PDB file of N, CA, C, O and CB in Angstrom:
ATOM      1  N   MET A   1      19.048   2.346  11.727  1.00  0.00           N
ATOM      2  CA  MET A   1      17.741   2.562  11.149  1.00  0.00           C
ATOM      3  C   MET A   1      16.753   2.875  12.265  1.00  0.00           C
ATOM      4  O   MET A   1      16.791   2.257  13.329  1.00  0.00           O
ATOM      5  CB  MET A   1      17.287   1.331  10.331  1.00  0.00           C
ATOM      6  N   THR A   2      15.880   3.824  12.022  1.00  0.00           N
ATOM      7  CA  THR A   2      14.880   4.219  12.998  1.00  0.00           C
ATOM      8  C   THR A   2      13.714   3.242  12.984  1.00  0.00           C
ATOM      9  O   THR A   2      13.229   2.845  11.925  1.00  0.00           O
ATOM     10  CB  THR A   2      14.390   5.643  12.723  1.00  0.00           C
ATOM     11  N   HIS A   3      13.275   2.863  14.178  1.00  0.00           N
ATOM     12  CA  HIS A   3      12.120   1.971  14.292  1.00  0.00           C
ATOM     13  C   HIS A   3      10.848   2.753  13.989  1.00  0.00           C
ATOM     14  O   HIS A   3      10.683   3.883  14.450  1.00  0.00           O
ATOM     15  CB  HIS A   3      12.046   1.330  15.709  1.00  0.00           C
ATOM     16  N   ILE A   4       9.968   2.162  13.226  1.00  0.00           N
ATOM     17  CA  ILE A   4       8.677   2.771  12.914  1.00  0.00           C
ATOM     18  C   ILE A   4       7.621   2.051  13.726  1.00  0.00           C
ATOM     19  O   ILE A   4       7.459   0.834  13.626  1.00  0.00           O
ATOM     20  CB  ILE A   4       8.357   2.704  11.381  1.00  0.00           C
ATOM     21  N   ASP A   5       6.905   2.817  14.530  1.00  0.00           N
ATOM     22  CA  ASP A   5       5.834   2.261  15.354  1.00  0.00           C
ATOM     23  C   ASP A   5       4.585   2.107  14.491  1.00  0.00           C
ATOM     24  O   ASP A   5       4.219   3.046  13.784  1.00  0.00           O
ATOM     25  CB  ASP A   5       5.547   3.167  16.597  1.00  0.00           C
ATOM     26  N   PRO A   6       3.917   0.949  14.526  1.00  0.00           N
ATOM     27  CA  PRO A   6       2.700   0.761  13.731  1.00  0.00           C
ATOM     28  C   PRO A   6       1.621   1.799  14.021  1.00  0.00           C
ATOM     29  O   PRO A   6       0.726   2.003  13.202  1.00  0.00           O
ATOM     30  CB  PRO A   6       2.143  -0.613  13.977  1.00  0.00           C
ATOM     31  N   GLN A   7       1.695   2.452  15.173  1.00  0.00           N
ATOM     32  CA  GLN A   7       0.691   3.459  15.522  1.00  0.00           C
ATOM     33  C   GLN A   7       1.014   4.836  14.939  1.00  0.00           C
ATOM     34  O   GLN A   7       0.193   5.748  15.042  1.00  0.00           O
ATOM     35  CB  GLN A   7       0.569   3.563  17.029  1.00  0.00           C
ATOM     36  N   ASP A   8       2.191   5.008  14.328  1.00  0.00           N
ATOM     37  CA  ASP A   8       2.599   6.309  13.802  1.00  0.00           C
ATOM     38  C   ASP A   8       1.759   6.771  12.619  1.00  0.00           C
ATOM     39  O   ASP A   8       1.671   7.974  12.373  1.00  0.00           O
ATOM     40  CB  ASP A   8       4.039   6.259  13.396  1.00  0.00           C
ATOM     41  N   GLY A   9       1.161   5.886  11.903  1.00  0.00           N
ATOM     42  CA  GLY A   9       0.381   6.254  10.733  1.00  0.00           C
ATOM     43  C   GLY A   9       0.633   5.260   9.625  1.00  0.00           C
ATOM     44  O   GLY A   9       1.476   4.372   9.760  1.00  0.00           O
ATOM     45  N   PRO A  10      -0.090   5.399   8.530  1.00  0.00           N
ATOM     46  CA  PRO A  10       0.059   4.415   7.453  1.00  0.00           C
ATOM     47  C   PRO A  10       1.403   4.544   6.738  1.00  0.00           C
ATOM     48  O   PRO A  10       1.989   5.623   6.658  1.00  0.00           O
ATOM     49  CB  PRO A  10      -1.074   4.567   6.445  1.00  0.00           C
ATOM     50  N   ILE A  11       1.860   3.426   6.232  1.00  0.00           N
ATOM     51  CA  ILE A  11       3.057   3.387   5.396  1.00  0.00           C
ATOM     52  C   ILE A  11       2.590   3.366   3.948  1.00  0.00           C
ATOM     53  O   ILE A  11       1.765   2.533   3.570  1.00  0.00           O
ATOM     54  CB  ILE A  11       3.967   2.138   5.729  1.00  0.00           C
ATOM     55  N   LEU A  12       3.111   4.274   3.142  1.00  0.00           N
ATOM     56  CA  LEU A  12       2.752   4.343   1.730  1.00  0.00           C
ATOM     57  C   LEU A  12       3.648   3.411   0.931  1.00  0.00           C
ATOM     58  O   LEU A  12       4.874   3.503   0.995  1.00  0.00           O
ATOM     59  CB  LEU A  12       2.863   5.790   1.201  1.00  0.00           C
ATOM     60  N   VAL A  13       3.031   2.521   0.184  1.00  0.00           N
ATOM     61  CA  VAL A  13       3.769   1.625  -0.713  1.00  0.00           C
ATOM     62  C   VAL A  13       3.308   1.927  -2.133  1.00  0.00           C
ATOM     63  O   VAL A  13       2.183   1.599  -2.510  1.00  0.00           O
ATOM     64  CB  VAL A  13       3.538   0.103  -0.342  1.00  0.00           C
ATOM     65  N   LEU A  14       4.182   2.551  -2.919  1.00  0.00           N
ATOM     66  CA  LEU A  14       3.868   2.812  -4.321  1.00  0.00           C
ATOM     67  C   LEU A  14       4.305   1.613  -5.142  1.00  0.00           C
ATOM     68  O   LEU A  14       5.297   0.957  -4.825  1.00  0.00           O
ATOM     69  CB  LEU A  14       4.558   4.115  -4.826  1.00  0.00           C
ATOM     70  N   GLY A  15       3.561   1.333  -6.194  1.00  0.00           N
ATOM     71  CA  GLY A  15       3.870   0.156  -7.002  1.00  0.00           C
ATOM     72  C   GLY A  15       3.428  -1.121  -6.311  1.00  0.00           C
ATOM     73  O   GLY A  15       4.089  -2.154  -6.411  1.00  0.00           O
ATOM     74  N   ALA A  16       2.315  -1.045  -5.616  1.00  0.00           N
ATOM     75  CA  ALA A  16       1.843  -2.169  -4.799  1.00  0.00           C
ATOM     76  C   ALA A  16       1.426  -3.385  -5.618  1.00  0.00           C
ATOM     77  O   ALA A  16       1.268  -4.470  -5.058  1.00  0.00           O
ATOM     78  CB  ALA A  16       0.684  -1.726  -3.955  1.00  0.00           C
ATOM     79  N   THR A  17       1.244  -3.233  -6.926  1.00  0.00           N
ATOM     80  CA  THR A  17       0.919  -4.394  -7.757  1.00  0.00           C
ATOM     81  C   THR A  17       2.166  -4.992  -8.396  1.00  0.00           C
ATOM     82  O   THR A  17       2.084  -6.005  -9.091  1.00  0.00           O
ATOM     83  CB  THR A  17      -0.083  -4.006  -8.840  1.00  0.00           C
ATOM     84  N   GLY A  18       3.312  -4.374  -8.167  1.00  0.00           N
ATOM     85  CA  GLY A  18       4.563  -4.874  -8.727  1.00  0.00           C
ATOM     86  C   GLY A  18       5.159  -5.999  -7.893  1.00  0.00           C
ATOM     87  O   GLY A  18       4.574  -6.439  -6.903  1.00  0.00           O
ATOM     88  N   TYR A  19       6.326  -6.451  -8.312  1.00  0.00           N
ATOM     89  CA  TYR A  19       6.978  -7.594  -7.663  1.00  0.00           C
ATOM     90  C   TYR A  19       7.299  -7.303  -6.194  1.00  0.00           C
ATOM     91  O   TYR A  19       6.907  -8.063  -5.308  1.00  0.00           O
ATOM     92  CB  TYR A  19       8.263  -7.966  -8.413  1.00  0.00           C
ATOM     93  N   VAL A  20       8.005  -6.215  -5.940  1.00  0.00           N
ATOM     94  CA  VAL A  20       8.402  -5.894  -4.566  1.00  0.00           C
ATOM     95  C   VAL A  20       7.201  -5.427  -3.748  1.00  0.00           C
ATOM     96  O   VAL A  20       6.969  -5.917  -2.643  1.00  0.00           O
ATOM     97  CB  VAL A  20       9.498  -4.812  -4.560  1.00  0.00           C
ATOM     98  N   GLY A  21       6.438  -4.479  -4.293  1.00  0.00           N
ATOM     99  CA  GLY A  21       5.281  -3.953  -3.566  1.00  0.00           C
ATOM    100  C   GLY A  21       4.252  -5.013  -3.240  1.00  0.00           C
ATOM    101  O   GLY A  21       3.651  -4.998  -2.166  1.00  0.00           O
ATOM    102  N   GLY A  22       4.050  -5.930  -4.167  1.00  0.00           N
ATOM    103  CA  GLY A  22       3.073  -6.996  -3.959  1.00  0.00           C
ATOM    104  C   GLY A  22       3.454  -7.949  -2.848  1.00  0.00           C
ATOM    105  O   GLY A  22       2.594  -8.634  -2.292  1.00  0.00           O
ATOM    106  N   ARG A  23       4.724  -8.001  -2.520  1.00  0.00           N
ATOM    107  CA  ARG A  23       5.184  -8.844  -1.409  1.00  0.00           C
ATOM    108  C   ARG A  23       5.342  -8.041  -0.122  1.00  0.00           C
ATOM    109  O   ARG A  23       5.205  -8.579   0.976  1.00  0.00           O
ATOM    110  CB  ARG A  23       6.513  -9.514  -1.767  1.00  0.00           C
ATOM    111  N   LEU A  24       5.630  -6.755  -0.268  1.00  0.00           N
ATOM    112  CA  LEU A  24       5.826  -5.895   0.890  1.00  0.00           C
ATOM    113  C   LEU A  24       4.514  -5.588   1.612  1.00  0.00           C
ATOM    114  O   LEU A  24       4.469  -5.609   2.842  1.00  0.00           O
ATOM    115  CB  LEU A  24       6.492  -4.603   0.464  1.00  0.00           C
ATOM    116  N   VAL A  25       3.454  -5.307   0.867  1.00  0.00           N
ATOM    117  CA  VAL A  25       2.176  -4.933   1.479  1.00  0.00           C
ATOM    118  C   VAL A  25       1.666  -6.003   2.447  1.00  0.00           C
ATOM    119  O   VAL A  25       1.395  -5.670   3.601  1.00  0.00           O
ATOM    120  CB  VAL A  25       1.134  -4.681   0.396  1.00  0.00           C
ATOM    121  N   PRO A  26       1.520  -7.271   2.042  1.00  0.00           N
ATOM    122  CA  PRO A  26       1.010  -8.254   3.005  1.00  0.00           C
ATOM    123  C   PRO A  26       1.956  -8.470   4.190  1.00  0.00           C
ATOM    124  O   PRO A  26       1.504  -8.764   5.297  1.00  0.00           O
ATOM    125  CB  PRO A  26       0.767  -9.580   2.305  1.00  0.00           C
ATOM    126  N   ARG A  27       3.257  -8.327   3.965  1.00  0.00           N
ATOM    127  CA  ARG A  27       4.217  -8.484   5.071  1.00  0.00           C
ATOM    128  C   ARG A  27       4.030  -7.375   6.097  1.00  0.00           C
ATOM    129  O   ARG A  27       4.026  -7.642   7.299  1.00  0.00           O
ATOM    130  CB  ARG A  27       5.671  -8.478   4.541  1.00  0.00           C
ATOM    131  N   LEU A  28       3.874  -6.136   5.642  1.00  0.00           N
ATOM    132  CA  LEU A  28       3.639  -5.019   6.554  1.00  0.00           C
ATOM    133  C   LEU A  28       2.329  -5.208   7.321  1.00  0.00           C
ATOM    134  O   LEU A  28       2.264  -4.939   8.521  1.00  0.00           O
ATOM    135  CB  LEU A  28       3.613  -3.691   5.779  1.00  0.00           C
ATOM    136  N   LEU A  29       1.293  -5.669   6.629  1.00  0.00           N
ATOM    137  CA  LEU A  29       0.013  -5.923   7.293  1.00  0.00           C
ATOM    138  C   LEU A  29       0.170  -7.000   8.360  1.00  0.00           C
ATOM    139  O   LEU A  29      -0.378  -6.873   9.455  1.00  0.00           O
ATOM    140  CB  LEU A  29      -1.057  -6.343   6.268  1.00  0.00           C
ATOM    141  N   ASP A  30       0.912  -8.053   8.048  1.00  0.00           N
ATOM    142  CA  ASP A  30       1.161  -9.130   9.020  1.00  0.00           C
ATOM    143  C   ASP A  30       1.898  -8.620  10.252  1.00  0.00           C
ATOM    144  O   ASP A  30       1.714  -9.142  11.352  1.00  0.00           O
ATOM    145  CB  ASP A  30       1.964 -10.256   8.369  1.00  0.00           C
ATOM    146  N   LEU A  31       2.730  -7.603  10.069  1.00  0.00           N
ATOM    147  CA  LEU A  31       3.497  -7.040  11.183  1.00  0.00           C
ATOM    148  C   LEU A  31       2.706  -6.005  11.981  1.00  0.00           C
ATOM    149  O   LEU A  31       3.211  -5.458  12.961  1.00  0.00           O
ATOM    150  CB  LEU A  31       4.770  -6.411  10.663  1.00  0.00           C
ATOM    151  N   GLY A  32       1.459  -5.734  11.561  1.00  0.00           N
ATOM    152  CA  GLY A  32       0.602  -4.832  12.318  1.00  0.00           C
ATOM    153  C   GLY A  32       0.558  -3.400  11.838  1.00  0.00           C
ATOM    154  O   GLY A  32      -0.050  -2.550  12.490  1.00  0.00           O
ATOM    155  N   TYR A  33       1.192  -3.110  10.707  1.00  0.00           N
ATOM    156  CA  TYR A  33       1.191  -1.744  10.190  1.00  0.00           C
ATOM    157  C   TYR A  33      -0.076  -1.447   9.404  1.00  0.00           C
ATOM    158  O   TYR A  33      -0.700  -2.340   8.831  1.00  0.00           O
ATOM    159  CB  TYR A  33       2.413  -1.509   9.312  1.00  0.00           C
ATOM    160  N   ARG A  34      -0.442  -0.160   9.394  1.00  0.00           N
ATOM    161  CA  ARG A  34      -1.480   0.307   8.478  1.00  0.00           C
ATOM    162  C   ARG A  34      -0.763   0.665   7.182  1.00  0.00           C
ATOM    163  O   ARG A  34       0.317   1.255   7.204  1.00  0.00           O
ATOM    164  CB  ARG A  34      -2.295   1.545   9.071  1.00  0.00           C
ATOM    165  N   VAL A  35      -1.367   0.307   6.057  1.00  0.00           N
ATOM    166  CA  VAL A  35      -0.706   0.475   4.765  1.00  0.00           C
ATOM    167  C   VAL A  35      -1.631   1.200   3.801  1.00  0.00           C
ATOM    168  O   VAL A  35      -2.815   0.881   3.690  1.00  0.00           O
ATOM    169  CB  VAL A  35      -0.282  -0.889   4.182  1.00  0.00           C
ATOM    170  N   ARG A  36      -1.069   2.182   3.107  1.00  0.00           N
ATOM    171  CA  ARG A  36      -1.753   2.815   1.977  1.00  0.00           C
ATOM    172  C   ARG A  36      -1.045   2.297   0.735  1.00  0.00           C
ATOM    173  O   ARG A  36       0.100   2.661   0.468  1.00  0.00           O
ATOM    174  CB  ARG A  36      -1.726   4.417   2.061  1.00  0.00           C
ATOM    175  N   ALA A  37      -1.728   1.448  -0.021  1.00  0.00           N
ATOM    176  CA  ALA A  37      -1.145   0.812  -1.200  1.00  0.00           C
ATOM    177  C   ALA A  37      -1.541   1.599  -2.441  1.00  0.00           C
ATOM    178  O   ALA A  37      -2.726   1.764  -2.732  1.00  0.00           O
ATOM    179  CB  ALA A  37      -1.600  -0.669  -1.319  1.00  0.00           C
ATOM    180  N   GLY A  38      -0.552   2.075  -3.158  1.00  0.00           N
ATOM    181  CA  GLY A  38      -0.804   2.859  -4.351  1.00  0.00           C
ATOM    182  C   GLY A  38      -0.362   2.133  -5.609  1.00  0.00           C
ATOM    183  O   GLY A  38       0.701   1.513  -5.654  1.00  0.00           O
ATOM    184  N   ALA A  39      -1.203   2.226  -6.625  1.00  0.00           N
ATOM    185  CA  ALA A  39      -0.899   1.641  -7.931  1.00  0.00           C
ATOM    186  C   ALA A  39      -1.724   2.379  -8.971  1.00  0.00           C
ATOM    187  O   ALA A  39      -2.693   3.060  -8.636  1.00  0.00           O
ATOM    188  CB  ALA A  39      -1.195   0.097  -7.960  1.00  0.00           C
ATOM    189  N   ARG A  40      -1.342   2.242 -10.225  1.00  0.00           N
ATOM    190  CA  ARG A  40      -2.131   2.888 -11.284  1.00  0.00           C
ATOM    191  C   ARG A  40      -3.520   2.292 -11.372  1.00  0.00           C
ATOM    192  O   ARG A  40      -4.468   2.987 -11.739  1.00  0.00           O
ATOM    193  CB  ARG A  40      -1.427   2.761 -12.635  1.00  0.00           C
ATOM    194  N   SER A  41      -3.658   1.019 -11.042  1.00  0.00           N
ATOM    195  CA  SER A  41      -4.946   0.336 -11.171  1.00  0.00           C
ATOM    196  C   SER A  41      -5.437  -0.185  -9.821  1.00  0.00           C
ATOM    197  O   SER A  41      -4.888  -1.144  -9.278  1.00  0.00           O
ATOM    198  CB  SER A  41      -4.836  -0.822 -12.171  1.00  0.00           C
ATOM    199  N   VAL A  42      -6.469   0.453  -9.289  1.00  0.00           N
ATOM    200  CA  VAL A  42      -7.082  -0.033  -8.051  1.00  0.00           C
ATOM    201  C   VAL A  42      -7.769  -1.370  -8.313  1.00  0.00           C
ATOM    202  O   VAL A  42      -7.882  -2.195  -7.407  1.00  0.00           O
ATOM    203  CB  VAL A  42      -8.098   1.002  -7.489  1.00  0.00           C
ATOM    204  N   ALA A  43      -8.225  -1.589  -9.540  1.00  0.00           N
ATOM    205  CA  ALA A  43      -8.861  -2.872  -9.877  1.00  0.00           C
ATOM    206  C   ALA A  43      -7.882  -4.025  -9.677  1.00  0.00           C
ATOM    207  O   ALA A  43      -8.262  -5.080  -9.170  1.00  0.00           O
ATOM    208  CB  ALA A  43      -9.376  -2.860 -11.336  1.00  0.00           C
ATOM    209  N   LYS A  44      -6.623  -3.831 -10.072  1.00  0.00           N
ATOM    210  CA  LYS A  44      -5.617  -4.882  -9.862  1.00  0.00           C
ATOM    211  C   LYS A  44      -5.352  -5.094  -8.374  1.00  0.00           C
ATOM    212  O   LYS A  44      -5.169  -6.225  -7.924  1.00  0.00           O
ATOM    213  CB  LYS A  44      -4.303  -4.524 -10.585  1.00  0.00           C
ATOM    214  N   LEU A  45      -5.334  -4.005  -7.619  1.00  0.00           N
ATOM    215  CA  LEU A  45      -5.127  -4.120  -6.173  1.00  0.00           C
ATOM    216  C   LEU A  45      -6.281  -4.849  -5.502  1.00  0.00           C
ATOM    217  O   LEU A  45      -6.072  -5.644  -4.586  1.00  0.00           O
ATOM    218  CB  LEU A  45      -4.954  -2.737  -5.550  1.00  0.00           C
ATOM    219  N   SER A  46      -7.495  -4.577  -5.956  1.00  0.00           N
ATOM    220  CA  SER A  46      -8.666  -5.177  -5.310  1.00  0.00           C
ATOM    221  C   SER A  46      -8.773  -6.677  -5.572  1.00  0.00           C
ATOM    222  O   SER A  46      -9.570  -7.356  -4.924  1.00  0.00           O
ATOM    223  CB  SER A  46      -9.929  -4.488  -5.787  1.00  0.00           C
ATOM    224  N   CYS A  47      -7.991  -7.202  -6.504  1.00  0.00           N
ATOM    225  CA  CYS A  47      -7.972  -8.650  -6.765  1.00  0.00           C
ATOM    226  C   CYS A  47      -7.003  -9.389  -5.848  1.00  0.00           C
ATOM    227  O   CYS A  47      -6.992 -10.620  -5.823  1.00  0.00           O
ATOM    228  CB  CYS A  47      -7.600  -8.914  -8.219  1.00  0.00           C
ATOM    229  N   ARG A  48      -6.198  -8.656  -5.104  1.00  0.00           N
ATOM    230  CA  ARG A  48      -5.220  -9.289  -4.216  1.00  0.00           C
ATOM    231  C   ARG A  48      -5.929  -9.908  -3.016  1.00  0.00           C
ATOM    232  O   ARG A  48      -6.946  -9.374  -2.572  1.00  0.00           O
ATOM    233  CB  ARG A  48      -4.159  -8.263  -3.746  1.00  0.00           C
ATOM    234  N   PRO A  49      -5.424 -11.016  -2.478  1.00  0.00           N
ATOM    235  CA  PRO A  49      -6.096 -11.691  -1.359  1.00  0.00           C
ATOM    236  C   PRO A  49      -6.202 -10.835  -0.101  1.00  0.00           C
ATOM    237  O   PRO A  49      -7.070 -11.082   0.736  1.00  0.00           O
ATOM    238  CB  PRO A  49      -5.367 -12.961  -1.027  1.00  0.00           C
ATOM    239  N   TYR A  50      -5.352  -9.855   0.044  1.00  0.00           N
ATOM    240  CA  TYR A  50      -5.356  -9.003   1.236  1.00  0.00           C
ATOM    241  C   TYR A  50      -6.144  -7.705   1.033  1.00  0.00           C
ATOM    242  O   TYR A  50      -6.137  -6.842   1.911  1.00  0.00           O
ATOM    243  CB  TYR A  50      -3.930  -8.673   1.635  1.00  0.00           C
ATOM    244  N   SER A  51      -6.819  -7.556  -0.104  1.00  0.00           N
ATOM    245  CA  SER A  51      -7.436  -6.279  -0.471  1.00  0.00           C
ATOM    246  C   SER A  51      -8.515  -5.797   0.494  1.00  0.00           C
ATOM    247  O   SER A  51      -8.787  -4.598   0.550  1.00  0.00           O
ATOM    248  CB  SER A  51      -8.023  -6.392  -1.832  1.00  0.00           C
ATOM    249  N   SER A  52      -9.129  -6.686   1.245  1.00  0.00           N
ATOM    250  CA  SER A  52     -10.176  -6.257   2.184  1.00  0.00           C
ATOM    251  C   SER A  52      -9.661  -6.181   3.620  1.00  0.00           C
ATOM    252  O   SER A  52     -10.451  -6.099   4.561  1.00  0.00           O
ATOM    253  CB  SER A  52     -11.368  -7.212   2.115  1.00  0.00           C
ATOM    254  N   HIS A  53      -8.348  -6.209   3.788  1.00  0.00           N
ATOM    255  CA  HIS A  53      -7.755  -6.137   5.123  1.00  0.00           C
ATOM    256  C   HIS A  53      -8.155  -4.813   5.783  1.00  0.00           C
ATOM    257  O   HIS A  53      -8.116  -3.770   5.131  1.00  0.00           O
ATOM    258  CB  HIS A  53      -6.200  -6.273   5.051  1.00  0.00           C
ATOM    259  N   PRO A  54      -8.536  -4.839   7.057  1.00  0.00           N
ATOM    260  CA  PRO A  54      -9.014  -3.617   7.718  1.00  0.00           C
ATOM    261  C   PRO A  54      -7.954  -2.519   7.875  1.00  0.00           C
ATOM    262  O   PRO A  54      -8.313  -1.356   8.060  1.00  0.00           O
ATOM    263  CB  PRO A  54      -9.548  -3.970   9.070  1.00  0.00           C
ATOM    264  N   ARG A  55      -6.678  -2.851   7.808  1.00  0.00           N
ATOM    265  CA  ARG A  55      -5.635  -1.828   7.944  1.00  0.00           C
ATOM    266  C   ARG A  55      -5.074  -1.396   6.585  1.00  0.00           C
ATOM    267  O   ARG A  55      -4.019  -0.765   6.522  1.00  0.00           O
ATOM    268  CB  ARG A  55      -4.502  -2.351   8.828  1.00  0.00           C
ATOM    269  N   LEU A  56      -5.771  -1.730   5.511  1.00  0.00           N
ATOM    270  CA  LEU A  56      -5.288  -1.415   4.167  1.00  0.00           C
ATOM    271  C   LEU A  56      -6.182  -0.387   3.498  1.00  0.00           C
ATOM    272  O   LEU A  56      -7.408  -0.499   3.509  1.00  0.00           O
ATOM    273  CB  LEU A  56      -5.213  -2.681   3.311  1.00  0.00           C
ATOM    274  N   GLU A  57      -5.545   0.613   2.919  1.00  0.00           N
ATOM    275  CA  GLU A  57      -6.244   1.611   2.106  1.00  0.00           C
ATOM    276  C   GLU A  57      -5.684   1.517   0.693  1.00  0.00           C
ATOM    277  O   GLU A  57      -4.469   1.557   0.501  1.00  0.00           O
ATOM    278  CB  GLU A  57      -6.078   3.069   2.697  1.00  0.00           C
ATOM    279  N   LEU A  58      -6.559   1.395  -0.290  1.00  0.00           N
ATOM    280  CA  LEU A  58      -6.144   1.313  -1.691  1.00  0.00           C
ATOM    281  C   LEU A  58      -6.240   2.695  -2.324  1.00  0.00           C
ATOM    282  O   LEU A  58      -7.192   3.433  -2.068  1.00  0.00           O
ATOM    283  CB  LEU A  58      -7.014   0.287  -2.474  1.00  0.00           C
ATOM    284  N   ALA A  59      -5.261   3.044  -3.144  1.00  0.00           N
ATOM    285  CA  ALA A  59      -5.252   4.358  -3.777  1.00  0.00           C
ATOM    286  C   ALA A  59      -4.785   4.244  -5.223  1.00  0.00           C
ATOM    287  O   ALA A  59      -3.799   3.569  -5.520  1.00  0.00           O
ATOM    288  CB  ALA A  59      -4.350   5.329  -2.997  1.00  0.00           C
ATOM    289  N   ALA A  60      -5.512   4.918  -6.122  1.00  0.00           N
ATOM    290  CA  ALA A  60      -5.101   5.002  -7.523  1.00  0.00           C
ATOM    291  C   ALA A  60      -4.053   6.107  -7.627  1.00  0.00           C
ATOM    292  O   ALA A  60      -4.347   7.277  -7.383  1.00  0.00           O
ATOM    293  CB  ALA A  60      -6.330   5.284  -8.477  1.00  0.00           C
ATOM    294  N   VAL A  61      -2.835   5.727  -7.989  1.00  0.00           N
ATOM    295  CA  VAL A  61      -1.723   6.673  -8.033  1.00  0.00           C
ATOM    296  C   VAL A  61      -0.891   6.416  -9.283  1.00  0.00           C
ATOM    297  O   VAL A  61      -0.543   5.278  -9.600  1.00  0.00           O
ATOM    298  CB  VAL A  61      -0.844   6.562  -6.757  1.00  0.00           C
ATOM    299  N   ASP A  62      -0.586   7.495  -9.978  1.00  0.00           N
ATOM    300  CA  ASP A  62       0.356   7.432 -11.097  1.00  0.00           C
ATOM    301  C   ASP A  62       1.439   8.457 -10.791  1.00  0.00           C
ATOM    302  O   ASP A  62       1.164   9.657 -10.799  1.00  0.00           O
ATOM    303  CB  ASP A  62      -0.353   7.717 -12.501  1.00  0.00           C
ATOM    304  N   VAL A  63       2.644   8.021 -10.526  1.00  0.00           N
ATOM    305  CA  VAL A  63       3.701   8.948 -10.116  1.00  0.00           C
ATOM    306  C   VAL A  63       4.038   9.974 -11.197  1.00  0.00           C
ATOM    307  O   VAL A  63       4.688  10.978 -10.906  1.00  0.00           O
ATOM    308  CB  VAL A  63       4.948   8.173  -9.751  1.00  0.00           C
ATOM    309  N   LEU A  64       3.612   9.743 -12.426  1.00  0.00           N
ATOM    310  CA  LEU A  64       3.827  10.717 -13.492  1.00  0.00           C
ATOM    311  C   LEU A  64       2.713  11.752 -13.563  1.00  0.00           C
ATOM    312  O   LEU A  64       2.800  12.701 -14.343  1.00  0.00           O
ATOM    313  CB  LEU A  64       3.949  10.010 -14.821  1.00  0.00           C
ATOM    314  N   ASP A  65       1.668  11.581 -12.759  1.00  0.00           N
ATOM    315  CA  ASP A  65       0.537  12.510 -12.716  1.00  0.00           C
ATOM    316  C   ASP A  65       0.489  13.142 -11.332  1.00  0.00           C
ATOM    317  O   ASP A  65       0.011  12.532 -10.376  1.00  0.00           O
ATOM    318  CB  ASP A  65      -0.815  11.786 -13.049  1.00  0.00           C
ATOM    319  N   GLU A  66       0.988  14.366 -11.233  1.00  0.00           N
ATOM    320  CA  GLU A  66       1.093  15.040  -9.938  1.00  0.00           C
ATOM    321  C   GLU A  66      -0.245  15.127  -9.210  1.00  0.00           C
ATOM    322  O   GLU A  66      -0.284  15.010  -7.985  1.00  0.00           O
ATOM    323  CB  GLU A  66       1.655  16.429 -10.127  1.00  0.00           C
ATOM    324  N   SER A  67      -1.335  15.328  -9.936  1.00  0.00           N
ATOM    325  CA  SER A  67      -2.640  15.474  -9.280  1.00  0.00           C
ATOM    326  C   SER A  67      -3.087  14.192  -8.582  1.00  0.00           C
ATOM    327  O   SER A  67      -3.885  14.253  -7.647  1.00  0.00           O
ATOM    328  CB  SER A  67      -3.690  15.890 -10.299  1.00  0.00           C
ATOM    329  N   SER A  68      -2.592  13.039  -9.014  1.00  0.00           N
ATOM    330  CA  SER A  68      -2.988  11.783  -8.367  1.00  0.00           C
ATOM    331  C   SER A  68      -2.238  11.563  -7.056  1.00  0.00           C
ATOM    332  O   SER A  68      -2.607  10.693  -6.267  1.00  0.00           O
ATOM    333  CB  SER A  68      -2.741  10.603  -9.307  1.00  0.00           C
ATOM    334  N   LEU A  69      -1.200  12.339  -6.823  1.00  0.00           N
ATOM    335  CA  LEU A  69      -0.405  12.187  -5.605  1.00  0.00           C
ATOM    336  C   LEU A  69      -0.943  13.009  -4.446  1.00  0.00           C
ATOM    337  O   LEU A  69      -0.486  12.844  -3.315  1.00  0.00           O
ATOM    338  CB  LEU A  69       1.023  12.574  -5.872  1.00  0.00           C
ATOM    339  N   LEU A  70      -1.883  13.874  -4.695  1.00  0.00           N
ATOM    340  CA  LEU A  70      -2.425  14.737  -3.635  1.00  0.00           C
ATOM    341  C   LEU A  70      -3.498  14.059  -2.843  1.00  0.00           C
ATOM    342  O   LEU A  70      -4.052  14.653  -1.918  1.00  0.00           O
ATOM    343  CB  LEU A  70      -2.970  16.007  -4.216  1.00  0.00           C
TER     344      LEU A  70
END
């Protein structure tokens, strides 16, 4: 597996309000990565305890809506 340097750029986590994504985002932040967390509801993301983390960007994304992925 290739090592990802935290300085390479943000890691995109889709489904950030789900079971896996909701646990992955804070772990990546703890490891020093910048994270772009995507979910259908930014309101749900903004309720998370890590939502104001300086290395976190919240994004409204619906994988079934191509325009939201741009």
